[in-house]
C-alpha positions, 0 to 999 in steps of 0.5 A: 769650765772657763774661769775669769776674774774681774776686779771692779773698783766702785765709789766705796768698795772694790770686789773680786768677781769670778766669772764661771762660764760653762759654754752655755751660761755665765755665773758669778761668784764674789770671792773678795770684797774690800773698801775703796775709800779716798784718803784725805791728806791735808787739803788733798784727796788721794787713792789709797793705791798701795793698799788697793794693790794689796787687795788685788793680790788678796783677791787672787789668793782668796779666789784660789783658796775657794777652790779656783786654782785654774783662773784663765785670766784677770781684768781690772776696771775702775771709774775714769779720769784718774791716773798715776805718773811714773818716772823714767825708771817706772817708779810711781811718783806720789799717790794718785789724786782722787777726782773729787780733789779740789785742786781742779777748782776753776781749771775747767773755766781756765782751760775754756778761757785759754783755748775755748770750749769749742776747740776742747769739745771739737777735738775730744768729743768729751763732756766739759766737766770739772773732774776730767784728766785734762783739768787735773793735769792743767792744775798740776801744770799751773801749780808748777808741780815737781811731780809733773816735771819728773813724769815720764809716763801717765797711766790711767788707774786700771792700767797702773794696776795692770802695770803693777801686776805684769810690769807692762805699761799700756793705755786702754782705749775706753779709759783713755778717752775719758781723759778729754785728752784723746782726739775722738776723730783722729784716734790719737792723743790730742797733743796739740790741745795739751801744748796750748794748755802747757801740759806735757805731751810726752807722757802717753802710750799708744792705746790698746783696744778692750780684749787685749792680752797685755801680759802675765803676772810677774814671776815675783807675784806668782811666787808670792801668791803661789799661783801660775803666771795668769794672763792679764787682759786689758778689758773695757777698763772704764767701768761704764764701758764694761757695764755697757757690754752687759746691756742685754739688747738685741742687734738694731734695737733703739734703746738708751741705757743707764749705768745706775750707781753713784753716778748715773751714766745715760746714753746710747751705743753708736758707730762713730763719734757725734761731735757737733753743735747739738752735742756740745750745747747739751754737753754730751760725751763720746767715750770709747766702747767695746767692739769699735763702738762709741758711747754717746752719754751724759753724766748725771750725779745719780745715787750719790745724793741718796748715798750721801744723805744716808751717810750724813744721817748715820754720822748723826747717829741714825742707822737707816737702810736704803729700804727704810729710806725708800719706804719713807720716800714712798709715804711722802707727798709727791712733787712738792719740790725738785733739785737739779742732781747736777748742780755743783752744790751737790758735787762734794761730800758732807751735809747732803740733806742740808744741801737739798734743803738749801737748793729748794730754799734758793729756788723758792720751793717748799723745803723738804723737812723729813727724811722721806721728803728729802729722798722723795725729792731726790728720787723724783728729780733723778727720774725726771732728769732721765726723761730730760736726757733721753729726750736730748738723746732723741733730739741728737740722734733724730730718732725715737727711743722706746726702751730704757735699759737700767743696769748696775747696783742702782736697780735694787732701788725699785722706787727709782726704777718705777719712777723712771718708767713713769717719768719717761713714759717708756718701758724700763728693763732693769738688769743685770745688777752686776753689770760692770763685773759681768762686762769685765768678765765678758771681755775676758771671754772674748779675749780668750776666744770663748765669745766672738763679739758683742752680739754673742756676749749680750746673748750670753747675758740674756741667757744667764741673768734675769731682768725686771720690766717696769711700765708707766702705771702711775695716777700722778701727773708726771707731765706737769711735774716735768714742766715744773722740774724743767725750771730748776735745771741748768 
């Protein structure tokens, strides 16, 4: 039995997920779960980085205590774009910022004003979106940050945790590409772009590909935890790239995937970056994948809107499960109102139900009043945004997409799954749920020589995890709803 330990950091929690591979199937065991809440300090929003590193160590200890002393390797993934800065002595300079911090307000427009949207996208192939690392560093440069002046090395968050564990500094490919500071065509950091924006160009390491063994646990950590010098693998450390590894497709299939969670990341796996007027106009992104693949994707704000509605209603004193909200949405009248999930109105936390109502009022629609009406409005809008996005993918690639693979925790929402099939009029294959943790463990198995490549990894997913198929079966006129919805998206 080969045992690999994946740490997956999501929007609200982190988990230690043990992969158990017997040569035929992969099983998962959650050995530790912990909160991953951003910390507000004054007007700034930060990662609680030291506590989270403590939780990683606890995850290792808890895994061992549950009878798994023979951990073969460890891998860490998080969302993209966020980073820590180290000084010349390797000390962390301040608490890393969270991507929803407001210091990036106006920075995207500033960068486009200074050097042009075309040049930024042309070099990086990355979607122009407000939270990218490029704009985070531009904000620091514009504000004369003393931390930035003292910095010697930038590490994306999974690389930072790997450094804490091993003492080895490295930059993993998939997460590095999310920064909008990596030249997709040349395969190197876009230092010329940084110079034009006044961002330091000396902070970046040569990238390593997913599946690189970067080191072992430091002696002091092994002693503290009472474990051997376990190897640490730089996996596909951007969580979406890990999730993409677990999409259970066969070679040559024409499909799109949606990594469905707080964000819905929708796209296709291609062989080389697709950087042209169409992808720039439609604001698609070319991010790094595993096995020298490129992930041509679109960021959609996803279940964030539903999660924030639930959180607000809980603040107001009403405890409702996601199942309760799903049932209420099923009972609400269809197609009375729509939102654009990617409108900047919804980017920040707090008062999400009011924001949904505000959008509908602003656009002259019927304003949803009940919880069911609000959730129905969001859910049907998300499904229709998926249809718009898959049609854009077809236009960009010049080929028909017949199937959509939904992976990740969002597939527990059966309403979203069925709405997606009905809205897109395509077969939807939902599963696996633990897509990111599975992909993380699969890349570790590839690094250990247990799996040869992506083809074998995806066969293992098909052999190990169930999927559910949804087909269009609604009596409702989703085509008419789509035409109405198109009026409200930017």
